[in-house]
TIPA-719200 format. One record per residue (C-alpha): x, y negated, z negated. Coordinates in steps of 0.2 Angstrom, whole numbers, padded with zeros to 4 digits, always signed. Layout:
XYZ/...
***
This chain:
-0099-0161-0029/-0088-0152-0040/-0096-0140-0052/-0094-0145-0070/-0085-0161-0066/-0089-0178-0074/-0093-0193-0065/-0085-0211-0065/-0097-0214-0080/-0093-0198-0089/-0109-0190-0085/-0114-0173-0079/-0125-0172-0064/-0138-0159-0064/-0149-0154-0049/-0167-0152-0054/-0172-0134-0052/-0186-0129-0040/-0192-0112-0033/-0189-0111-0014/-0204-0101-0011/-0215-0114-0019/-0206-0128-0009/-0209-0119+0007/-0227-0116+0003/-0230-0134-0002/-0222-0140+0015/-0234-0129+0024/-0249-0135+0015/-0245-0154+0014/-0234-0156+0030/-0221-0167+0020/-0202-0167+0021/-0192-0154+0012/-0184-0167+0000/-0201-0173-0006/-0209-0156-0008/-0194-0151-0018/-0196-0166-0030/-0215-0161-0032/-0211-0143-0036/-0197-0148-0048/-0210-0159-0057/-0222-0145-0059/-0234-0151-0045/-0242-0136-0036/-0252-0135-0020/-0268-0135-0031/-0264-0151-0040/-0254-0160-0027/-0270-0170-0022/-0273-0177-0039/-0254-0181-0041/-0252-0190-0024/-0269-0198-0024/-0274-0199-0043/-0293-0205-0045/-0301-0209-0062/-0317-0200-0057/-0307-0184-0055/-0295-0185-0069/-0306-0193-0083/-0315-0179-0093/-0331-0182-0103/-0325-0194-0117/-0335-0184-0129/-0322-0170-0128/-0313-0181-0142/-0318-0179-0160/-0328-0194-0167/-0330-0201-0149/-0349-0201-0150/-0349-0208-0168/-0338-0223-0162/-0349-0225-0146/-0365-0226-0156/-0356-0238-0169/-0351-0250-0154/-0368-0248-0146/-0376-0254-0162/-0364-0269-0163/-0369-0274-0145/-0388-0272-0148/-0387-0281-0164/-0374-0294-0158/-0365-0291-0174/-0349-0301-0177/-0334-0289-0176/-0316-0289-0182/-0302-0281-0172/-0285-0276-0180/-0272-0273-0167/-0253-0271-0166/-0239-0284-0161/-0233-0274-0145/-0240-0274-0127/-0251-0258-0131/-0258-0267-0146/-0261-0283-0136/-0269-0275-0121/-0280-0263-0132/-0286-0276-0143/-0289-0288-0128/-0298-0274-0119/-0310-0271-0133/-0313-0290-0136/-0316-0294-0118/-0329-0279-0118/-0338-0286-0133/-0337-0304-0128/-0346-0299-0111/-0361-0297-0122/-0359-0313-0131/-0353-0305-0147/-0342-0316-0158/-0325-0306-0160/-0311-0311-0172/-0294-0302-0169/-0280-0301-0181/-0263-0296-0174/-0252-0294-0189/-0235-0304-0189/-0220-0293-0192/-0218-0299-0210/-0236-0293-0213/-0230-0275-0208/-0239-0263-0196/-0257-0260-0196/-0272-0264-0207/-0268-0275-0222/-0277-0286-0235/-0274-0302-0226/-0284-0296-0211/-0298-0290-0223/-0299-0306-0232/-0300-0316-0215/-0314-0305-0209/-0323-0306-0226/-0322-0325-0225/-0330-0324-0208/-0344-0313-0213/-0338-0298-0204/-0343-0281-0209/-0340-0271-0192/-0321-0267-0189/-0311-0258-0176/-0292-0254-0177/-0283-0252-0160/-0266-0244-0159/-0265-0242-0177/-0274-0235-0192/-0272-0216-0192/-0261-0216-0207/-0267-0232-0216/-0275-0222-0229/-0274-0234-0244/-0277-0250-0234/-0293-0243-0225/-0299-0235-0241/-0299-0252-0249/-0308-0260-0234/-0321-0247-0235/-0324-0250-0254/-0326-0268-0249/-0340-0264-0238/-0332-0263-0221/-0339-0251-0207/-0323-0245-0198/-0319-0236-0183/-0301-0231-0179/-0295-0230-0161/-0277-0224-0160/-0264-0213-0152/-0250-0211-0165/-0245-0195-0173/-0258-0189-0186/-0256-0181-0203/-0267-0166-0209/-0278-0179-0218/-0287-0194-0210/-0293-0210-0217/-0310-0210-0225/-0319-0221-0212/-0333-0220-0200/-0323-0212-0186/-0306-0209-0180/-0303-0207-0161/-0286-0201-0158/-0280-0187-0146/-0266-0183-0158/-0278-0178-0172/-0272-0161-0178/-0290-0154-0177/-0292-0158-0159/-0295-0143-0147/-0283-0151-0134/-0294-0144-0119/-0286-0158-0109/-0268-0159-0115/-0264-0174-0105/-0275-0185-0116/-0261-0183-0129/-0251-0194-0117/-0263-0209-0118/-0257-0226-0124/-0269-0234-0136/-0277-0244-0122/-0281-0229-0112/-0290-0222-0127/-0300-0238-0129/-0305-0237-0111/-0312-0219-0114/-0321-0226-0129/-0329-0240-0119/-0334-0228-0106/-0343-0218-0119/-0351-0234-0126/-0357-0239-0109/-0365-0222-0107/-0373-0223-0125/-0380-0240-0120/-0387-0233-0104/-0396-0219-0114/-0404-0232-0125/-0410-0242-0110/-0400-0257-0114/-0394-0260-0096/-0412-0261-0090/-0413-0279-0096/-0394-0283-0097/-0380-0283-0085/-0367-0269-0087/-0348-0274-0089/-0337-0268-0075/-0325-0257-0084/-0315-0253-0068/-0311-0271-0067/-0302-0271-0084/-0290-0257-0078/-0276-0271-0076/-0275-0271-0095/-0275-0252-0096/-0261-0251-0083/-0250-0264-0092/-0252-0256-0109/-0249-0239-0102/-0233-0243-0093/-0226-0254-0107/-0229-0241-0120/-0218-0229-0110/-0230-0214-0111/-0229-0201-0097/-0237-0206-0081/-0245-0189-0079/-0264-0184-0078/-0276-0198-0082/-0262-0211-0085/-0257-0210-0066/-0275-0214-0061/-0276-0228-0074/-0260-0236-0068/-0263-0233-0049/-0280-0241-0050/-0274-0254-0063/-0260-0261-0051/-0274-0264-0038/-0284-0274-0050/-0268-0284-0055/-0265-0288-0037/-0283-0295-0036/-0277-0308-0049/-0294-0307-0059/-0286-0309-0076/-0282-0327-0078/-0269-0325-0092/-0260-0311-0084/-0260-0319-0067/-0252-0335-0075/-0239-0325-0083/-0235-0316-0067/-0233-0333-0058/-0223-0341-0072/-0211-0326-0072/-0207-0329-0054/-0215-0313-0047/-0219-0316-0029/-0222-0299-0022/-0236-0286-0026/-0233-0281-0044/-0226-0263-0047/-0223-0253-0063/-0206-0261-0063/-0213-0278-0065/-0225-0272-0079/-0211-0264-0089/-0197-0275-0086/-0204-0292-0082/-0221-0295-0090/-0220-0283-0104/-0204-0290-0112/-0212-0307-0112/-0228-0302-0120/-0218-0292-0133/-0207-0307-0136/-0221-0315-0146/-0222-0301-0158/-0203-0299-0159/-0197-0317-0162/-0212-0329-0160/-0230-0328-0164/-0237-0310-0163/-0255-0315-0157/-0250-0325-0142/-0249-0310-0130/-0266-0305-0135/-0273-0323-0133/-0265-0325-0116/-0274-0309-0110/-0291-0315-0116/-0291-0333-0111/-0302-0341-0098/-0294-0358-0099/-0280-0362-0086/-0272-0375-0097/-0271-0363-0112/-0265-0349-0101/-0251-0360-0094/-0246-0366-0111/-0246-0348-0118/-0236-0341-0103/-0223-0354-0106/-0222-0351-0124/-0219-0332-0121/-0205-0336-0108/-0197-0347-0121/-0198-0333-0134/-0191-0321-0122/-0176-0331-0119/-0174-0333-0138/-0176-0314-0140/-0162-0311-0128/-0150-0322-0138/-0154-0314-0154/-0154-0297-0147/-0136-0300-0140/-0130-0306-0157/-0137-0291-0166/-0131-0278-0153/-0113-0285-0154/-0113-0283-0173/-0121-0266-0172/-0108-0259-0160/-0094-0266-0171/-0101-0258-0186/-0103-0241-0178/-0086-0241-0170/-0077-0246-0186/-0084-0231-0195/-0087-0216-0183/-0101-0205-0189/-0099-0186-0193/-0117-0184-0186/-0123-0186-0168/-0132-0202-0172/-0129-0221-0170/-0134-0229-0187/-0133-0247-0191/-0140-0259-0203/-0137-0277-0210/-0145-0291-0219/-0150-0306-0208/-0154-0295-0192/-0170-0300-0185/-0182-0286-0187/-0191-0291-0170/-0176-0285-0160/-0170-0269-0170/-0180-0258-0158/-0172-0265-0142/-0155-0264-0150/-0158-0246-0155/-0163-0243-0137/-0147-0251-0131/-0136-0240-0143/-0145-0225-0137/-0140-0229-0119/-0122-0233-0124/-0119-0218-0135/-0131-0205-0128/-0137-0200-0146/-0153-0204-0156/-0151-0222-0163/-0157-0230-0179/-0156-0249-0182/-0162-0257-0198/-0165-0275-0205/-0162-0276-0223/-0175-0288-0230/-0177-0294-0248/-0191-0282-0253/-0187-0267-0241/-0178-0261-0226/-0187-0261-0209/-0180-0251-0195/-0183-0244-0177/-0176-0228-0169/-0175-0222-0151/-0172-0204-0146/-0164-0193-0133/-0172-0177-0125/-0172-0163-0138/-0176-0174-0154/-0194-0178-0158/-0193-0194-0168/-0212-0194-0173/-0209-0177-0181/-0193-0183-0189/-0201-0198-0197/-0216-0188-0203/-0204-0176-0211/-0193-0190-0219/-0209-0198-0226/-0215-0181-0233/-0199-0179-0242/-0199-0196-0250/-0183-0202-0240/-0193-0217-0232/-0209-0226-0238/-0218-0227-0222/-0216-0224-0204/-0223-0216-0188/-0220-0216-0169/-0219-0205-0154/-0206-0192-0148/-0194-0205-0141/-0197-0220-0152/-0202-0224-0170/-0203-0237-0184/-0200-0235-0202/-0197-0243-0219/-0187-0238-0234/-0179-0245-0250/-0162-0251-0248/-0156-0239-0261/-0161-0225-0249/-0151-0230-0234/-0137-0217-0236/-0150-0203-0241/-0159-0208-0225/-0143-0207-0215/-0139-0190-0221/-0157-0184-0218/-0158-0189-0200/-0140-0183-0197/-0143-0166-0203/-0160-0165-0195/-0153-0170-0178/-0137-0160-0179/-0149-0145-0181/-0159-0150-0166/-0145-0154-0154/-0131-0142-0148/-0115-0150-0145/-0116-0146-0126/-0132-0157-0126/-0122-0172-0132/-0113-0174-0115/-0123-0187-0106/-0133-0179-0092/-0141-0187-0077/-0153-0176-0066/-0155-0179-0048/-0169-0173-0036/-0161-0171-0019/-0145-0170-0009/-0144-0180+0007/-0131-0182+0021/-0128-0200+0026/-0139-0198+0041/-0153-0191+0030/-0155-0207+0021/-0169-0214+0032/-0182-0227+0031/-0196-0214+0034/-0189-0204+0019/-0189-0219+0008/-0207-0223+0012/-0212-0205+0009/-0204-0206-0008/-0216-0220-0012/-0230-0207-0011/-0224-0202-0029/-0227-0219-0036/-0232-0225-0049/-0215-0222-0057/-0212-0222-0075/-0210-0210-0090/-0209-0192-0085/-0211-0197-0067/-0195-0207-0063/-0191-0214-0046/-0182-0200-0036/-0163-0200-0038/-0153-0193-0023/-0135-0189-0020/-0127-0195-0004/-0113-0184+0000/-0095-0189+0006/-0097-0208+0008/-0085-0223+0008/-0088-0239+0000/-0085-0255+0011/-0085-0273+0008/-0089-0273-0011/-0093-0291-0018/-0098-0297-0035/-0115-0306-0035/-0127-0313-0047/-0126-0308-0065/-0112-0295-0064/-0119-0285-0050/-0109-0277-0035/-0116-0278-0018/-0108-0267-0004/-0111-0256+0010/-0109-0237+0012/-0105-0227+0027/-0099-0209+0032/-0084-0206+0043/-0094-0198+0057/-0107-0212+0057/-0107-0228+0067/-0118-0238+0056/-0118-0242+0037/-0131-0243+0023/-0133-0258+0012/-0131-0254-0007/-0131-0263-0023/-0125-0258-0041/-0133-0268-0055/-0124-0275-0070/-0108-0265-0068/-0094-0277-0066/-0088-0274-0084/-0088-0255-0084/-0079-0241-0075/-0092-0240-0061/-0090-0258-0056/-0071-0255-0056/-0072-0240-0045/-0083-0249-0033/-0072-0264-0032/-0056-0254-0030/-0064-0240-0018/-0052-0244-0004/-0052-0228+0007/-0058-0216-0006/-0072-0204-0003/-0087-0202-0016/-0103-0194-0019/-0115-0207-0024/-0130-0205-0035/-0144-0217-0035/-0161-0222-0028/-0167-0225-0010/-0178-0239-0008/-0188-0249+0005/-0182-0267+0006/-0196-0278+0014/-0193-0296+0019/-0204-0306+0031/-0212-0290+0037/-0195-0282+0041/-0192-0266+0033/-0174-0259+0029/-0167-0247+0017/-0156-0250+0002/-0147-0238-0009/-0146-0243-0027/-0130-0235-0035/-0131-0228-0052/-0115-0217-0053/-0101-0211-0042/-0091-0195-0042/-0074-0195-0033/-0071-0181-0021/
***
């Protein structure tokens, strides 16, 4: 590789840094290959915590739930609900984390025979608690209320609900402000007054926080002697929902999240949740589900209901005990997902045209229009971020307000940006995480918002950071790309945010027999001059870009290839396949 050179896709390749002494020490301690130990060290895994990383277990990584503020209040509140069989309302969110966290809480309460009413707001209702939900609960005679994946900054709505006589616990994971809603309890690892004795709790998705709350509730009920005469729910058997929500909310797969997902994938394979199993079958997933299937196959289908269909369908699917209902709901989500793809493609095309007609003086992608479906603006923002390698903001202009979503790049905390914009009165409402956020504003403020985010991001991103960069974990010779090494890499799973699948560079290879297959993919083989055999390879959705052109016209050229080394198993026969993500001509 040439230092400072850009790849076929115009990217810089950067080798992850790692201390050689630590690598050697880890090799001695674990007896693992150099490449694997180098990846572990580069990801901050030491000999002391390697066991928890490679073999994450909930009993080792889950702290006493009472370490979070208001946890004991919430557990006592829910224990009262269980003992009194009090009809309860739940307000969730319309994404996968909202569907899974509300489903997890409902299934727990329903285990005890409690009547639960769940309100998942449609997108036109807006995010979080609202009057329509409170009216629905009041009409049903409900006074006990829990919000999941929302509520931390819903000050006015929750104050109104409290004044109407509701007892409310908030279970959330979104960024908090200095004040909190005046409710019974707020359990949120991102509360500003948290001690953060366990920093990785700040990474939890809402469904992961709900699981902690239910563990605390089980403990409270045990103290009260409740389980002496009642069966105890199997919380571990509900980790399939926790894994699904954790992966789809793109939170870091570190600490407790790794244990949640590792164990949850095992539960998913047991096919105990009827709705989730039906969705898996309906989506054509025939192998053992992985984080890829959760994030890219199942998650988009559940999300599609909240984006372009009926928001509550995903939640209902995860809770149903009826095979007929499960099949009908799964089919509806598949149909909504097809619809979502069509709408998304239309909005993306118009957004790209808008951006490229008027280049921005700021390092942002910024697009808005009337008629854009607000359910896809987040996905389109993500696509624009990938295309332009800058933070992206996409808005749907509605009659009463502008609703938008944003996606970020490393170096820009969108949650902090949105909070700052809200404090300065540039937007009306908003919130989110470091890499993703949602917001609303008046149409008259669009240009003020463009200037605000432009200046904010310009101050955070030096020009050199705007060149797209891809990090890789290991450099291999052609002979070093072995089945054994590919299997060893799988020890680092589950893969996801902050623990991506290892990227390796194969040096000095040739591309042979490139062929277009499927939906714009290129299948080929790679080989080295000194080697007798070849390695099968594929590059996904590349026919219409420079990488596809380079593969199809490789002829006798030599390249370094960056990608992932994977085990390909078919009929108990294991081989290796290299997935090409970029090339650099030698």
